[in-house]
C-alpha positions in Angstrom: -0.2 0.0 0.1 2.4 2.5 0.6 4.6 3.9 -2.4 8.4 3.9 -1.2 9.4 6.7 -3.6 12.1 9.6 -2.5 10.7 12.8 -1.3 12.2 16.3 -1.4 14.1 17.4 1.4 13.6 20.3 3.7 15.9 22.0 6.2 15.3 24.7 9.1 18.2 26.9 10.3 19.1 27.5 14.1 17.6 31.0 15.5 19.7 33.3 17.4 23.2 32.7 19.5 21.0 30.5 22.4 20.0 28.3 19.7 23.7 27.8 18.8 24.9 26.7 22.0 21.8 24.5 22.9 22.7 22.8 19.9 26.1 22.2 20.5 25.1 20.3 23.7 22.3 18.1 21.1 24.3 18.0 18.2 23.1 17.4 14.8 20.1 14.9 14.4 19.1 13.2 11.2 15.2 12.6 10.7 14.2 10.2 8.3 11.3 11.4 6.1 9.2 8.9 3.9 6.6 9.7 0.9 3.5 9.4 2.4 1.9 12.5 4.4 1.4 11.6 7.4 5.9 10.4 7.9 6.2 13.7 5.8 4.1 16.0 8.2 5.4 14.0 11.6 9.0 13.9 10.5 8.1 17.8 10.1 6.9 18.0 14.0 10.0 16.8 15.1 12.6 18.7 13.2 10.3 21.7 14.2 10.5 20.9 17.9 13.5 19.4 18.4 14.9 22.6 17.1 13.0 25.1 19.1 12.6 22.6 22.0 15.6 20.9 23.1 18.2 23.4 21.2 19.1 20.8 18.3 20.6 20.7 14.3 17.7 18.2 12.9 17.3 18.0 9.4 15.9 15.9 7.1 17.4 12.8 5.4 15.0 11.2 2.6 14.5 7.7 1.5 12.2 5.1 1.6 10.9 2.3 3.9 13.3 -0.3 3.4 16.5 1.2 2.9 16.0 3.4 6.1 14.8 1.0 8.5 17.2 -1.4 7.0 20.4 1.7 7.2 19.3 1.9 10.8 19.9 -2.0 11.9 23.2 -1.9 10.4 24.6 1.2 10.7 22.7 2.6 13.2 21.9 5.9 10.6 19.6 7.7 10.2 19.1 8.9 14.1 15.7 8.8 14.0 12.7 7.1 11.8 9.2 9.0 13.5 7.1 7.0 11.1 8.5 3.3 10.8 5.7 0.7 10.0 8.0 -2.1 11.1 5.7 -5.0 10.3 7.2 -4.2 6.5 10.5 -5.6 7.9 10.3 -7.6 11.4 13.4 -9.4 10.9 15.5 -6.9 9.7 14.0 -4.6 13.5 14.0 -7.3 15.4 17.9 -7.9 14.1 19.1 -4.3 14.4 17.4 -4.3 18.5 19.0 -7.7 18.9 22.7 -6.4 17.9 21.8 -3.4 19.8 21.3 -0.6 17.0 17.7 0.0 17.2 15.9 0.9 20.1 11.9 1.5 19.8 10.5 5.4 21.2 6.9 6.2 20.8 4.1 4.3 19.1 3.9 6.7 16.5 0.0 5.7 15.5 -1.0 4.4 18.8 -4.3 2.9 16.5 -2.0 1.4 14.4 -1.9 1.2 10.6 -5.6 0.5 9.7 -6.3 -1.3 6.5 -9.7 -3.0 5.4 -13.1 -2.9 4.3 -15.0 0.4 4.6 -18.7 2.2 4.2 -19.8 5.8 4.3 -20.7 6.9 7.9 -24.0 8.1 6.7 -24.8 4.8 5.6 -23.5 2.7 8.6 -25.4 5.5 11.0 -28.9 4.4 8.8 -27.9 0.5 9.0 -26.7 0.1 12.8 -27.2 -3.8 11.7 -24.3 -3.5 8.9 -21.2 -3.6 11.5 -19.1 -6.3 9.9 -18.3 -7.7 6.6 -20.6 -10.0 6.7 -23.4 -8.1 7.6 -22.7 -6.0 4.5 -22.8 -9.0 1.9 -26.7 -9.4 3.0 -27.7 -6.5 1.3 -26.1 -5.4 -2.4 -28.8 -3.2 -3.1 -27.0 -0.4 -0.8 -24.3 -0.8 -2.8 -25.3 -0.7 -6.4 -22.5 -1.4 -9.0 -21.8 1.6 -11.2 -22.4 -0.5 -14.3 -25.3 -2.6 -13.2 -26.9 -1.7 -10.5 -28.7 -5.3 -10.3 -25.4 -6.2 -8.4 -23.7 -4.7 -5.3 -20.2 -3.4 -5.6 -17.1 -4.0 -4.1 -14.4 -1.3 -4.8 -10.8 -2.3 -4.7 -7.4 -0.5 -4.8 -4.7 -0.1 -8.0 -2.9 -3.2 -9.1 0.6 -3.4 -7.0 -1.0 -2.2 -3.3 -1.0 -5.1 -0.6 -4.3 -4.2 -0.1 -5.7 -5.0 -3.6 -4.1 -8.3 -3.2 -5.8 -9.0 0.0 -8.9 -7.5 -1.0 -9.5 -9.9 -4.0 -8.3 -12.9 -2.1 -10.7 -11.7 0.4 -13.3 -11.1 -2.7 -12.8 -15.1 -3.3 -12.4 -16.2 0.2 -15.9 -15.2 1.1 -18.0 -16.0 -2.1 -18.6 -12.1 -2.6 -19.7 -13.2 -6.0 -22.1 -15.4 -4.9 -23.6 -12.8 -2.6 -24.3 -10.8 -5.8 -21.4 -8.9 -5.5 -18.6 -7.3 -8.6 -15.4 -6.7 -7.8 -14.3 -3.1 -9.1 -11.0 -2.3 -10.2 -10.8 1.4 -9.7 -7.2 1.6 -12.0 -5.4 3.9 -9.5 -5.3 5.9 -6.4 -7.2 8.4 -7.9 -9.7 6.4 -9.3 -10.7 4.9 -5.4 -10.0 7.9 -3.8 -13.1 9.0 -7.0 -15.0 6.6 -6.3 -15.7 7.6 -2.2 -15.9 11.4 -3.3 -18.4 10.5 -6.0 -20.7 8.3 -3.3 -19.9 11.2 -0.7 -21.5 13.7 -2.7 -24.6 11.8 -3.9 -25.1 10.3 -1.0 -25.2 6.6 -2.1 -23.9 3.3 -0.9 -20.1 2.5 -1.2 -18.2 -0.4 0.2 -14.2 -1.4 -0.7 -11.0 -1.3 0.4 -9.5 1.8 2.2 -7.0 2.3 4.7 -5.6 5.1 7.6 -4.8 7.4 8.5 -5.1 9.4 5.1 -6.3 13.1 3.8 -9.4 11.4 2.3 -10.6 10.0 5.9 -10.1 13.4 7.0 -12.6 15.1 4.3 -15.0 12.3 3.7 -15.7 10.2 7.0 -15.8 6.3 6.6 -16.2 3.3 9.0 -14.4 0.2 8.9 -16.0 -2.9 8.9 -15.3 -5.5 11.4 -13.7 -8.6 9.3 -16.0 -11.0 11.7 -13.3 -13.7 11.0 -10.4 -14.4 13.2 -7.0 -13.7 12.4 -4.9 -17.0 11.2 -1.4 -15.6 10.6 0.3 -18.5 9.3 -3.0 -18.8 6.3 -2.4 -14.9 5.8 1.2 -15.5 4.7 0.2 -18.7 2.6 -2.9 -17.1 0.5 -4.1 -13.8 1.7 -1.7 -12.1 0.4 -0.4 -14.1 -2.5 -2.5 -13.0 -6.0 -2.2 -16.7 -7.7 -3.1 -18.8 -4.2 -6.2 -20.4 -5.5 -7.8 -21.4 -2.4 -7.9 -18.5 0.1 -10.0 -18.7 3.5 -11.6 -15.5 4.9 -9.3 -13.8 7.2 -8.9 -10.7 9.0 -6.9 -7.7 9.0 -4.8 -6.3 12.1 -3.4 -2.7 12.5 0.1 -2.4 11.1 2.2 -1.2 14.2 3.7 2.1 13.8 6.3 3.3 15.9 9.4 5.4 16.5 12.9 3.6 15.6 16.0 5.4 17.2 19.5 4.7 16.6 20.8 3.1 20.1 23.9 5.9 19.6 21.4 8.6 19.4 19.6 8.0 22.3 23.1 6.9 24.2 24.6 10.3 23.2 21.1 12.9 23.6 19.8 14.7 26.6 17.3 12.3 29.1 14.6 15.0 27.9 15.2 14.5 24.1 14.3 11.1 24.2 11.5 11.5 27.0 9.8 13.5 24.0 10.4 11.2 21.4 8.8 8.3 24.1 5.6 10.7 24.3 5.1 11.8 21.1 2.1 9.8 19.4 -1.1 11.2 17.8 -4.1 9.4 16.8 -5.5 8.4 13.4 -8.6 10.9 13.7 -5.8 14.1 14.5 -3.4 13.3 11.3 -6.7 12.6 9.0 -7.6 16.1 10.0 -4.0 17.1 9.3 -3.7 15.5 5.5 -7.2 16.7 4.8 -6.0 20.6 5.6 -2.5 19.9 3.8 -4.6 18.3 0.4 -7.0 21.2 0.6 -4.4 23.9 0.5 -1.5 22.3 -1.2 0.7 22.5 1.4 3.9 20.4 2.2 5.4 18.8 5.6 6.7 21.7 6.7 3.3 24.0 6.3 1.3 20.6 7.9 3.7 20.6 10.8 3.3 24.5 11.8 -0.4 24.2 10.9 -0.7 21.0 13.8 1.2 23.0 16.3 -0.4 26.2 15.9 -3.8 24.3 15.7 -3.0 21.6 18.2 -1.0 22.9 21.5 -3.5 20.7 23.8 -1.9 17.3 22.4 1.8 18.3 21.7 2.3 20.3 24.9 1.9 17.0 26.4 4.7 15.7 24.6 7.7 18.0 26.1 8.5 20.0 29.2 7.2 23.3 30.4 9.8 24.9 29.3 10.4 23.4 25.5 6.5 24.2 25.2 7.3 27.9 25.8 10.3 27.9 23.6 8.0 26.1 20.6 5.1 28.8 21.1 7.5 31.5 21.1 8.9 30.5 17.4 5.4 29.4 16.4 
């Protein structure tokens, strides 16, 4: 689901001689930024808070998930990966921790990275009996296929996404075709988003694959259906995630674990209050969705999104930092 590409490098200068003196104590800090919005804005939040609240000389370094986490596990560089989806590389992360190269800080997204099948909230409110995927399959008439209204539709993501494979396999496993549903290939991320936007604006039914946190869910309120099936990890790896597996079984998505990873050598050289911040800094998907929706509406980058969040949500971020750091951050804003 994650598109692991490079993003642009950002830099933020220090302010004044006081900051320079503090920076000498904190030192240079490399903060990894991935190419999706939530990771980009979180890396910029860390950069702003570390520089202005704790006198660090933090800069953002670019890279995608696999090489960044691998480099941290093997070389201890970069210093911080604010939003690491560690289920993508569980063996690499474990090895890095076992060898003393990595430590975990905050659970960046306490809700986890959430994937599954969703319906619009207005439809969930109108039909409180629809709580699981199985419940939705009883009502194809509520989710009409745009090409054949006599059938229901399940919208899927584009080819190349892991969630697209899982959705196609789940479609087979639960006999959704027999229940009167067609699996709709939306062709692209824009096509998937557009199908939700179109349904929402017309207050029509929609059922399909999506994930959180995302900007779109900050704009259109959606409800994730309970899979209604237990999680079988062995089956998940054997067949649910393998496109050409012929006999998938019903299975459940579970939230992806999303942590802040810190190099061990960085954690040992910085002041304890810096690590205290990194251990506390976490935000929920609902908040992230709203920030990303603002970024999308305003064509804002990660630096803009970070400042917007810090200005609008002092009740959240002041709980992460010391009172002295909070005053410095407010003054910088």
